[in-house]
C-alpha positions in Angstrom: 97.9 18.9 -34.0 100.3 16.9 -36.0 103.1 19.3 -35.2 102.3 18.9 -31.5 102.3 15.2 -31.8 105.7 15.2 -33.6 107.1 17.6 -31.1 106.0 15.4 -28.2 107.3 12.3 -30.0 110.7 14.0 -30.5 111.0 15.0 -26.9 109.6 12.0 -25.1 112.3 9.5 -26.1 115.2 11.7 -25.0 113.5 12.3 -21.6 112.9 8.6 -21.2 116.6 8.0 -22.1 117.5 10.4 -19.3 115.5 8.5 -16.7 116.9 5.1 -17.9 120.4 6.5 -18.0 120.1 7.6 -14.4 118.8 4.2 -13.3 121.6 2.3 -15.1 124.2 4.7 -13.6 123.0 3.9 -10.1 125.2 0.7 -10.2 128.4 2.7 -10.7 127.3 5.2 -8.1 126.9 2.4 -5.6 130.3 1.1 -6.6 131.7 4.5 -5.6 130.2 3.8 -2.2 127.8 6.8 -2.3 124.0 7.0 -2.3 122.4 7.4 -5.8 119.7 9.7 -4.4 122.3 12.0 -2.8 124.4 11.9 -5.9 121.6 12.8 -8.2 120.3 15.5 -5.9 123.8 17.1 -6.0 124.0 16.6 -9.8 120.8 18.4 -10.5 121.2 21.0 -7.8 124.7 21.9 -9.1 123.4 21.9 -12.6 120.0 23.4 -12.4 119.3 24.6 -8.9 119.7 28.0 -7.1 122.6 28.7 -4.8 122.1 26.7 -1.7 120.0 24.0 -3.4 120.2 20.7 -1.4 117.2 18.5 -2.5 115.1 17.8 -5.6 112.4 20.0 -4.0 114.7 23.0 -4.0 114.8 22.9 -7.8 111.2 24.2 -7.8 110.4 25.8 -4.4 113.3 27.2 -2.4 113.6 28.7 1.1 115.7 31.7 0.4 117.7 33.1 3.4 117.3 36.7 4.4 119.8 39.1 6.0 117.9 38.9 9.3 118.2 35.2 9.5 114.6 34.4 8.3 113.7 32.6 5.1 111.3 33.4 2.3 109.6 30.9 0.0 110.5 31.6 -3.6 110.1 30.0 -7.0 113.5 28.5 -7.6 114.0 29.2 -11.3 113.4 32.9 -10.8 115.6 33.2 -7.7 119.1 34.5 -8.5 120.8 35.7 -5.4 124.5 35.5 -6.4 123.6 34.6 -9.9 121.4 31.8 -11.3 122.8 28.5 -12.6 120.1 28.7 -15.3 121.9 31.8 -16.7 125.1 29.7 -16.9 123.1 27.0 -18.6 121.9 29.5 -21.2 125.5 30.6 -21.7 126.8 27.1 -22.3 123.7 26.0 -24.3 124.3 28.7 -27.0 127.2 27.0 -28.8 125.6 23.6 -28.2 122.5 24.8 -30.1 124.5 26.0 -33.0 126.8 22.9 -33.3 123.6 20.7 -32.9 122.0 22.6 -35.8 125.2 22.1 -37.7 125.1 18.4 -37.2 121.4 18.2 -38.1 121.9 20.0 -41.4 124.7 17.6 -42.4 122.8 14.5 -41.2 119.6 15.6 -43.1 121.7 15.3 -46.3 122.9 11.9 -45.5 126.4 13.2 -44.6 127.5 11.8 -41.2 129.9 14.6 -40.5 131.4 15.0 -37.0 133.7 17.8 -37.9 131.9 20.4 -35.9 134.7 20.6 -33.4 137.4 21.5 -36.0 135.0 24.0 -37.7 134.3 25.6 -34.3 137.8 26.2 -33.3 138.8 27.4 -36.8 136.0 30.0 -36.5 137.2 30.8 -33.0 140.8 31.5 -34.0 139.6 33.5 -37.0 137.7 36.0 -34.8 140.4 36.0 -32.2 142.7 37.4 -34.9 140.2 39.7 -36.6 138.8 41.0 -33.3 142.3 42.5 -32.7 143.5 43.3 -36.2 140.4 44.8 -37.8 139.8 47.5 -35.1 143.5 48.4 -35.2 143.3 49.1 -38.9 140.2 51.2 -38.4 141.8 53.2 -35.6 144.8 53.7 -37.9 142.7 55.1 -40.7 140.7 57.3 -38.4 144.0 58.6 -36.9 143.3 57.6 -33.3 145.3 55.4 -31.0 142.8 53.1 -29.4 139.2 52.6 -28.2 139.4 55.2 -25.4 140.6 57.9 -27.7 138.1 57.2 -30.5 135.1 59.5 -30.9 131.8 58.2 -29.7 130.2 58.0 -33.2 133.1 55.9 -34.5 132.9 53.5 -31.5 129.2 53.1 -32.0 129.6 52.2 -35.7 132.4 49.8 -34.9 130.3 48.1 -32.2 127.8 47.3 -35.0 130.1 46.5 -37.9 133.2 44.7 -36.3 131.3 41.8 -34.7 129.3 41.2 -37.9 132.4 41.1 -40.0 134.1 38.8 -37.5 131.1 36.4 -37.4 130.7 36.5 -41.2 134.5 35.6 -41.6 134.2 32.8 -39.0 131.2 31.4 -40.9 133.1 31.5 -44.2 136.1 29.7 -42.7 133.9 27.1 -41.0 132.0 26.6 -44.3 135.2 26.1 -46.3 136.6 23.8 -43.7 133.5 21.7 -43.9 133.1 21.8 -47.7 136.5 20.1 -48.2 135.4 16.7 -46.6 132.1 17.1 -48.4 133.9 17.5 -51.8 136.1 14.5 -51.0 132.9 12.5 -50.3 131.0 13.6 -53.4 133.8 13.5 -55.9 136.2 10.8 -54.6 133.8 8.8 -52.3 136.0 9.4 -49.3 134.2 8.4 -46.1 133.1 11.7 -44.5 133.3 10.2 -41.0 137.0 9.5 -41.4 137.8 12.7 -43.3 136.0 15.0 -40.7 137.9 13.2 -37.8 141.2 13.9 -39.6 140.2 17.5 -40.2 139.3 17.9 -36.5 142.9 16.7 -35.7 144.4 19.1 -38.2 142.4 22.0 -36.8 143.6 21.1 -33.2 147.3 21.1 -34.2 146.9 24.3 -36.4 145.2 26.3 -33.7 147.6 25.1 -31.1 150.5 26.3 -33.2 148.9 29.7 -33.9 148.2 30.3 -30.2 151.7 29.4 -29.1 153.6 31.2 -31.8 152.4 33.8 -34.4 149.3 35.0 -32.4 150.8 34.7 -28.9 150.3 38.0 -27.1 152.7 37.7 -24.2 155.0 35.4 -22.3 152.4 34.3 -19.8 152.7 30.8 -18.4 149.8 29.7 -20.6 149.9 30.8 -24.2 147.1 33.0 -25.3 146.1 35.4 -28.0 145.6 39.1 -27.4 142.1 40.1 -26.0 139.7 41.2 -28.7 139.0 44.9 -28.9 136.0 46.3 -27.0 134.3 47.1 -30.3 134.3 43.4 -31.2 132.9 42.3 -27.9 129.4 41.0 -27.8 128.8 42.5 -24.3 126.9 40.1 -22.1 123.5 41.0 -20.5 125.1 41.5 -17.0 127.1 44.4 -18.4 124.3 46.0 -20.4 120.5 45.6 -20.4 120.4 43.5 -17.2 123.3 45.0 -15.2 121.1 45.4 -12.1 119.5 42.0 -12.4 121.3 39.6 -10.1 119.8 36.6 -11.9 122.4 37.2 -14.7 125.3 37.7 -12.3 128.3 35.6 -13.0 127.0 34.4 -16.4 128.2 35.7 -19.8 125.0 35.0 -21.7 124.2 37.6 -24.2 123.1 38.5 -27.7 124.7 35.2 -28.9 121.7 33.4 -27.4 119.3 35.3 -29.7 121.6 34.7 -32.7 121.4 30.9 -31.9 117.5 31.0 -31.7 117.3 33.0 -35.0 119.6 30.4 -36.6 117.3 27.6 -35.3 114.3 29.3 -36.9 116.2 29.7 -40.2 117.4 26.1 -40.3 113.8 24.9 -39.6 112.5 27.0 -42.4 115.2 25.9 -44.8 114.8 22.2 -44.1 111.0 22.2 -44.0 109.8 25.0 -46.2 112.3 25.4 -49.1 113.0 23.5 -52.2 116.7 23.2 -51.3 115.8 21.7 -47.9 113.5 19.2 -49.6 116.2 18.2 -52.0 118.5 17.8 -49.1 116.1 15.5 -47.2 115.4 13.5 -50.3 119.2 13.0 -50.7 119.3 11.4 -47.3 116.1 9.3 -47.7 116.9 7.8 -51.1 119.9 9.1 -53.1 119.1 6.9 -56.1 115.4 7.8 -56.1 116.4 11.5 -55.8 118.7 11.3 -58.7 116.0 9.7 -60.9 113.7 12.5 -59.8 116.1 15.1 -61.2 117.7 16.2 -57.9 121.4 16.9 -58.0 122.3 14.9 -54.9 126.0 15.9 -54.9 125.2 19.6 -55.0 122.6 19.1 -52.2 125.2 17.3 -50.1 127.9 20.0 -50.7 125.3 22.7 -49.9 124.5 21.0 -46.6 128.2 20.8 -45.7 128.7 24.5 -46.4 125.7 25.4 -44.2 126.8 23.0 -41.5 130.3 24.4 -41.4 129.0 28.0 -41.3 126.9 27.2 -38.2 129.8 25.6 -36.4 132.1 28.6 -37.3 129.4 30.9 -36.0 129.4 28.9 -32.7 133.1 29.5 -32.4 132.7 33.2 -33.2 130.1 33.7 -30.5 132.2 31.7 -27.9 135.1 34.1 -28.4 133.2 37.4 -29.1 130.7 36.9 -26.3 132.4 34.8 -23.7 136.1 34.1 -23.8 137.4 37.2 -25.7 140.6 35.4 -26.5 141.8 31.9 -27.4 143.9 30.3 -24.7 146.2 27.3 -25.2 144.0 24.2 -24.6 140.9 25.8 -26.0 141.5 23.7 -29.1 140.8 20.6 -27.0 137.2 21.7 -26.4 134.5 19.1 -26.8 131.6 21.5 -27.7 131.4 20.3 -31.2 131.1 16.7 -30.2 128.6 17.6 -27.5 126.6 19.3 -30.2 126.5 16.1 -32.2 125.2 14.3 -29.1 122.5 16.9 -28.6 121.4 16.5 -32.2 121.2 12.7 -31.8 119.4 13.0 -28.5 116.9 15.4 -30.1 116.5 13.1 -33.1 117.5 16.1 -35.3 114.3 17.9 -34.4 114.8 21.7 -34.1 112.4 22.1 -31.2 114.0 19.1 -29.6 117.5 20.7 -29.9 116.3 23.8 -28.2 115.0 21.7 -25.3 117.8 19.1 -25.0 120.7 21.6 -25.4 120.0 23.4 -22.0 119.4 20.0 -20.3 122.7 18.7 -21.6 124.5 21.9 -20.6 123.0 21.6 -17.1 124.1 17.9 -16.8 127.6 18.9 -17.8 127.7 21.7 -15.3 126.4 19.4 -12.6 128.9 16.7 -13.5 131.8 19.1 -13.2 130.6 20.4 -9.9 130.2 16.9 -8.4 133.9 17.0 -7.3 133.1 19.8 -4.9 130.9 17.4 -3.0 133.6 14.8 -2.5 132.1 12.8 -5.4 134.1 11.4 -8.4 133.8 13.8 -11.3 133.9 10.8 -13.6 130.4 9.8 -12.4 129.0 12.7 -14.4 130.6 11.4 -17.6 129.3 7.9 -16.9 125.7 9.2 -16.4 125.8 11.3 -19.6 127.2 8.3 -21.6 124.4 6.0 -20.4 121.9 8.7 -21.4 123.3 8.8 -24.9 123.4 5.0 -25.0 119.7 4.6 -24.1 118.8 7.3 -26.6 120.5 5.2 -29.3 118.1 2.3 -28.2 115.2 4.3 -29.6 113.5 1.4 -31.4 113.8 -0.8 -28.3 112.2 1.9 -26.1 109.4 2.4 -28.7 108.6 -1.3 -28.7 108.5 -1.5 -24.9 106.1 1.6 -24.8 104.0 0.1 -27.5 103.7 -3.2 -25.6 103.0 -1.4 -22.3 100.1 0.7 -23.7 98.7 -1.7 -26.2 95.1 -2.6 -25.1 94.7 -6.2 -24.2 92.0 -8.1 -26.1 89.0 -8.9 -23.9 87.8 -12.5 -23.9 84.7 -12.9 -26.0 81.5 -13.8 -24.2 79.9 -17.1 -25.3 77.0 -16.6 -27.7 73.5 -17.8 -26.5 73.6 -20.7 -29.0 76.9 -21.9 -27.5 75.4 -21.7 -24.0 72.4 -23.9 -25.1 74.7 -26.4 -26.8 76.9 -26.7 -23.7 76.4 -29.9 -21.7 74.6 -29.4 -18.5 
């Protein structure tokens, strides 16, 4: 019962923040000379609705067109003719879940790290290199030229081993890249917010250099790395198990989603059910008290930064191994790491909240991008999301208003019989 109450408490504030953010954004929508209702219908239809969605009602019950010109009433989330946008949401929510978990682990140790973006792209460039180099070395040892000429047994073994090695390497790179700002904080008292911002900038420049020069695969107009080998590819569902299911058409969601869910379960267990997780939470709650209690707060903070960086590195690995298959110039400007921080804040660092908020955030981003196809300013989507984050930061104010709204009003006391007799006639 307490778990259910905490879960509802962790989800209710973000949902209220979404509603308030939409209401506040209406002013800017009106300034753009468009109807807020029409704008929000398009925002949610483009983000969460089936193909052909026009109204809020279509998000739940949809009149699907048939080949003979008739329509059939269907349950919209399960309707996937031409592919479901919900599948795209799951694809985009996967790295958001991992970077939000990364931020949560760091925040729970009192380390306000926002270096997830740098750690993610460092993990991405690591697997972009290993996904090409490692299979080439294995083929050389086996005496074969490439994937097509390799025996079936070798390909099967490589399909299992190569992605695991790539993900492990990305986690190590992300962990080390996160550990450095943590060490600077613990040993030299360098502000981790500033150092992680600087490390993000360093990662952007470094990855940009690697993509444009030593790892560039061809002289295409846009610099890019070579495509990872097929044995390193985390093949999406629409190419394997659900190849005939149209719901997954056009989306590259795959095994990475299950990896993100497993990571969420492990992070919850670590924070709530292990001694190390308890030490980490105590370090955040009261560092001085924790030290007097015999907890090595510095070690707890560094451990948190290592785990945090490993999760962000894993997010970058899955983005390349399961979706992009190469790093293209400009990928280092991705905002996925920062969005993961926003998701963690919106979810109030609750693991269940992250699993709920990440798809919602991904859907809002998807809808905001597609607003431009309806002759609406794309920037409106960014304004809406910004207001939602702003209202979520006003958590205490929202709680006070809810408490005042639902607080029972005292009833006036009825006069006692003695008071009635003493009253003048």
